[in-house]
C-alpha positions in Angstrom: 3.1 -21.9 3.8 3.0 -20.3 0.4 0.5 -17.6 -0.5 0.4 -16.5 -4.2 -1.5 -13.2 -4.7 -2.5 -12.0 -8.1 -3.7 -8.4 -8.7 -7.3 -9.5 -8.9 -7.0 -10.7 -5.3 -5.7 -7.5 -3.9 -8.2 -7.0 -1.0 -6.0 -8.2 1.8 -5.5 -4.8 3.5 -4.4 -5.1 7.1 -6.8 -6.0 9.9 -10.5 -5.7 9.3 -10.4 -5.4 5.6 -9.8 -9.2 5.1 -13.5 -9.5 4.3 -14.0 -6.1 2.7 -13.4 -6.8 -1.0 -16.4 -5.3 -2.8 -18.2 -7.0 -5.5 -20.8 -4.3 -6.0 -19.6 -3.2 -9.4 -20.8 -3.3 -13.0 -20.2 -6.5 -14.9 -18.9 -4.6 -17.9 -15.1 -4.1 -18.3 -13.7 -0.6 -18.7 -14.5 1.0 -22.0 -11.6 0.0 -24.3 -12.0 3.1 -26.5 -9.1 5.5 -26.3 -9.4 9.0 -27.5 -6.8 10.7 -29.7 -5.2 12.5 -26.8 -4.6 9.4 -24.8 -3.5 7.2 -27.8 -0.7 9.7 -28.8 0.5 10.2 -25.2 4.0 8.9 -24.5 4.2 5.7 -22.5 7.4 4.2 -21.0 8.0 0.5 -20.4 8.5 -1.0 -17.0 12.3 -1.3 -16.4 13.0 -4.6 -14.5 16.5 -3.5 -13.8 15.2 -0.9 -11.3 13.9 -3.6 -8.9 16.0 -5.1 -6.2 17.2 -8.6 -7.0 17.9 -10.3 -3.7 14.3 -10.9 -2.7 12.4 -11.3 -6.0 12.5 -12.8 -9.5 11.0 -11.3 -12.6 10.0 -13.3 -15.7 8.0 -12.4 -18.8 4.6 -14.1 -19.3 1.6 -13.6 -21.6 -1.3 -11.8 -20.1 -4.7 -10.2 -20.9 -5.5 -6.7 -19.8 -8.8 -5.2 -18.7 -9.5 -3.7 -22.1 -9.0 -7.0 -23.9 -5.4 -6.3 -25.0 -3.3 -9.5 -25.2 0.3 -8.6 -24.4 3.3 -9.5 -22.3 3.6 -8.8 -18.6 6.3 -9.0 -16.0 5.5 -11.6 -13.4 7.2 -10.5 -10.1 7.5 -13.2 -7.5 8.8 -11.7 -4.3 9.2 -12.6 -0.6 6.9 -10.7 1.6 9.8 -8.8 3.3 12.0 -6.0 2.1 15.8 -6.3 2.0 16.6 -2.5 1.6 15.4 -1.5 5.1 14.6 -3.0 8.5 11.0 -3.7 9.5 9.6 -2.4 12.7 9.4 -1.5 15.5 5.7 -0.9 15.8 4.5 -0.8 19.4 6.5 0.7 22.3 6.7 -1.3 25.5 6.2 1.5 28.1 4.7 5.0 28.2 8.2 6.3 28.9 9.6 5.0 25.6 10.7 7.5 23.0 9.9 7.5 19.2 12.7 5.0 18.4 10.8 2.3 20.3 7.6 2.5 18.1 6.4 3.3 14.7 4.0 5.8 13.3 0.2 6.3 13.0 -1.6 8.0 10.1 -4.6 10.2 11.0 -6.4 13.0 9.2 -3.5 13.7 6.9 -0.9 13.8 9.7 1.9 11.4 10.6 2.3 10.8 14.4 5.1 9.0 16.2 3.8 6.1 18.2 5.9 6.7 21.2 5.0 6.1 24.9 3.5 9.6 25.1 1.2 9.0 22.2 -0.1 5.8 23.8 -0.5 7.6 27.1 -2.5 10.4 25.4 -4.9 8.2 23.4 -7.9 9.1 25.5 -7.4 12.8 24.9 -6.3 12.4 21.3 -9.6 10.6 20.5 -11.7 12.2 23.2 -12.7 8.8 24.6 -11.9 7.8 28.1 -12.2 4.1 27.2 -8.7 4.3 25.7 -6.3 2.9 28.3 -3.6 0.9 26.6 -1.2 0.5 29.6 -1.2 -0.7 33.1 -0.3 0.9 36.4 3.4 0.5 35.8 3.1 2.2 32.4 3.6 -1.1 30.5 1.7 -1.1 27.2 -0.6 -4.0 26.3 1.0 -5.5 23.1 0.0 -8.7 21.3 2.7 -11.3 21.9 1.9 -14.3 19.8 1.0 -15.2 16.2 -2.4 -16.3 17.4 -2.9 -12.9 19.1 -1.9 -11.2 15.8 -4.5 -13.3 13.9 -7.2 -12.9 16.4 -6.7 -9.2 16.8 -7.0 -8.9 13.0 -10.4 -10.6 13.0 -13.3 -8.3 11.9 -15.2 -9.5 15.0 -12.2 -9.0 17.3 -13.1 -10.0 20.9 -13.2 -7.6 23.8 -10.1 -9.3 25.2 -8.1 -7.4 22.7 -9.5 -4.0 23.4 -6.8 -1.5 24.3 -4.1 -3.6 22.7 -1.3 -2.4 20.4 -1.3 -5.0 17.6 2.1 -6.0 16.5 2.7 -8.8 14.0 6.4 -9.6 13.6 8.5 -10.9 10.6 8.9 -14.4 12.0 5.2 -15.0 11.3 5.7 -14.7 7.5 9.0 -16.5 6.8 7.4 -18.7 4.1 5.1 -16.2 2.4 5.5 -15.1 -1.2 3.6 -12.8 -3.4 3.1 -12.8 -7.2 2.3 -9.7 -9.1 1.5 -9.3 -12.8 2.2 -5.9 -14.4 2.0 -5.0 -18.1 5.4 -4.3 -19.6 4.0 -1.6 -21.8 1.3 0.5 -20.3 -2.0 0.8 -22.3 -3.6 4.1 -21.4 -7.4 4.3 -21.3 -9.9 7.1 -21.9 -11.6 6.4 -18.6 -10.0 6.0 -15.2 -10.3 2.7 -13.3 -11.1 3.4 -9.7 -9.9 0.9 -7.2 -12.3 -1.7 -5.8 -11.7 -0.5 -2.2 -10.8 2.9 -1.0 -10.5 4.5 -4.5 -13.0 7.2 -4.0 -14.8 6.8 -7.3 -17.3 4.7 -9.2 -16.2 1.1 -10.0 -16.1 0.2 -13.6 -15.1 -3.5 -13.6 -15.5 -6.3 -11.1 -11.8 -7.2 -11.5 -10.3 -3.9 -10.6 -7.6 -4.5 -8.0 -7.4 -2.8 -4.6 -3.6 -3.0 -4.6 -2.1 0.3 -5.9 1.2 -1.0 -7.1 4.6 -2.6 -6.2 7.6 -0.8 -4.7 11.0 -1.4 -6.3 11.8 -3.7 -3.4 8.9 -5.9 -4.3 6.6 -4.8 -1.4 3.0 -4.1 -2.0 1.5 -0.5 -2.1 -1.7 -1.6 -0.4 -5.1 -0.1 -0.2 -5.7 2.4 2.6 -5.6 0.8 6.0 -9.1 0.5 7.6 -8.2 2.9 10.3 -11.7 3.6 11.5 -12.4 -0.1 11.9 -9.2 -0.6 13.8 -9.9 2.3 16.2 -13.6 1.3 16.7 -12.4 -2.0 18.2 -10.1 0.0 20.6 -7.0 -1.4 19.0 -4.0 0.3 17.4 -2.0 -1.3 14.6 0.9 1.1 14.0 3.0 1.2 10.9 6.8 1.2 11.1 8.7 4.3 10.1 8.8 3.0 6.5 5.0 3.1 6.5 4.5 -0.7 6.6 3.2 -3.4 8.9 2.5 -7.1 8.7 -0.5 -9.5 8.6 -0.1 -13.3 8.1 -2.1 -13.3 4.9 -0.5 -10.4 3.1 2.9 -10.3 4.7 4.7 -7.0 5.1 3.0 -4.2 3.0 3.0 -0.4 2.8 0.2 2.0 3.6 2.4 5.1 3.2 5.7 5.9 1.5 8.1 7.7 3.8 11.4 7.5 2.0 12.9 4.3 3.2 12.6 2.0 0.2 14.7 1.9 -3.0 14.4 4.9 -5.3 15.7 5.8 -8.7 16.9 9.4 -9.0 16.0 11.4 -12.1 18.6 13.5 -14.0 16.3 16.5 -14.3 15.5 16.9 -10.6 12.1 15.3 -11.0 10.8 13.3 -8.1 12.5 9.9 -7.8 10.9 6.7 -9.1 9.8 4.4 -6.2 7.7 1.7 -7.9 5.1 0.8 -10.5 1.4 0.9 -10.5 -0.7 -2.2 -11.5 -1.1 -0.7 -14.9 2.7 -0.5 -15.5 2.9 3.3 -15.2 5.7 4.5 -12.9 5.0 5.8 -9.4 7.2 8.7 -8.2 7.6 10.5 -4.9 5.4 13.4 -4.2 8.0 16.2 -4.2 10.8 17.0 -6.7 14.4 17.9 -5.7 13.3 21.4 -4.8 10.6 20.2 -2.5 7.8 21.2 -4.9 4.6 19.1 -5.7 3.2 19.0 -9.2 0.2 21.3 -9.7 -1.3 19.6 -12.7 -2.1 16.1 -11.4 -5.3 14.4 -12.6 -7.8 12.5 -10.5 -5.5 9.5 -10.3 -2.6 11.7 -9.1 -0.9 11.4 -12.5 0.4 13.5 -15.4 2.7 13.3 -18.4 6.1 14.7 -19.4 8.4 14.1 -22.3 10.8 11.9 -20.3 8.6 9.6 -18.3 5.4 9.7 -20.2 2.3 9.2 -18.1 3.2 8.5 -14.5 1.9 9.0 -10.9 3.0 10.9 -7.8 2.2 9.5 -4.4 -0.1 11.2 -1.9 1.2 12.6 1.3 2.0 9.8 3.8 -0.5 11.1 6.4 -3.3 10.5 4.0 -3.0 6.7 4.2 -3.0 6.6 0.4 -0.8 6.3 -2.7 -2.7 7.0 -5.8 -6.5 7.2 -6.5 -7.1 5.3 -9.6 -5.5 3.7 -12.7 -5.1 5.5 -16.0 -4.0 2.3 -17.8 -5.4 -1.1 -18.3 -4.6 -3.7 -15.7 -4.1 -7.5 -15.8 -7.2 -9.7 -15.5 -5.6 -13.0 -16.4 
């Protein structure tokens, strides 16, 4: 099985978002006018040497951006699994298991360990007695097959999967690849492009991707996980400690950055580089070497400096988010 994903097909967020790509947007592309401030702002090219090399290939191809610019892009073809850290675990087996047996859950800005105690406390945590994800022996109900993984990810998930911990494992995606197109040189715009799903702002082009970017290990920075839909079906789909989980359409992908993937340290104690957004601008960790967050970030969670030009800083892991919008033009073909 081979699945090639371009940035215009970025709506495969885990579980119930398989059918959630929105087409309710204006037909017009983003305004290609750039004001004087934007046009004179420093931009820095994508550096292909920063990416891991044992699970991806990078080539240069012609491309067209959302503002009509015809330019060159990096085509990144990657396996759907990282090579710089282990994947999983996700679901613990028993309510006596500690945090090492499970992953994490993101809720209301917080990161929670999905250990046995968390599963045991679901009814109190969500104030709903219907949560009962374990049997009389304390054994947790966990999906066990690829079919279970697929069925539990269906928007119309059946009642037979209520109170299951959904765990899709790497053996389900051994033949899956992803292809990303990112402009080599960012082209900054005068108007932000808000993502087609979960971006929190008005949509300005029907082709705006939902994918936020690509980590330096080739793994997708995905749109926010549809947590409310997952919970409303009385299922739980944990992320591993690296902030990722698997579905068979999308492979392994991140919904949070927790410090496990490849980083490029900066000489000036600035936050490390962790990936690139779909407009070619760098994505950096949230905090600098002193543990401080930048105070001048714009709506997209970006700003500029004289070394890195315009770039983004990721959101806190508990917010189920990376960045809010794109400052630069993105690939449409």
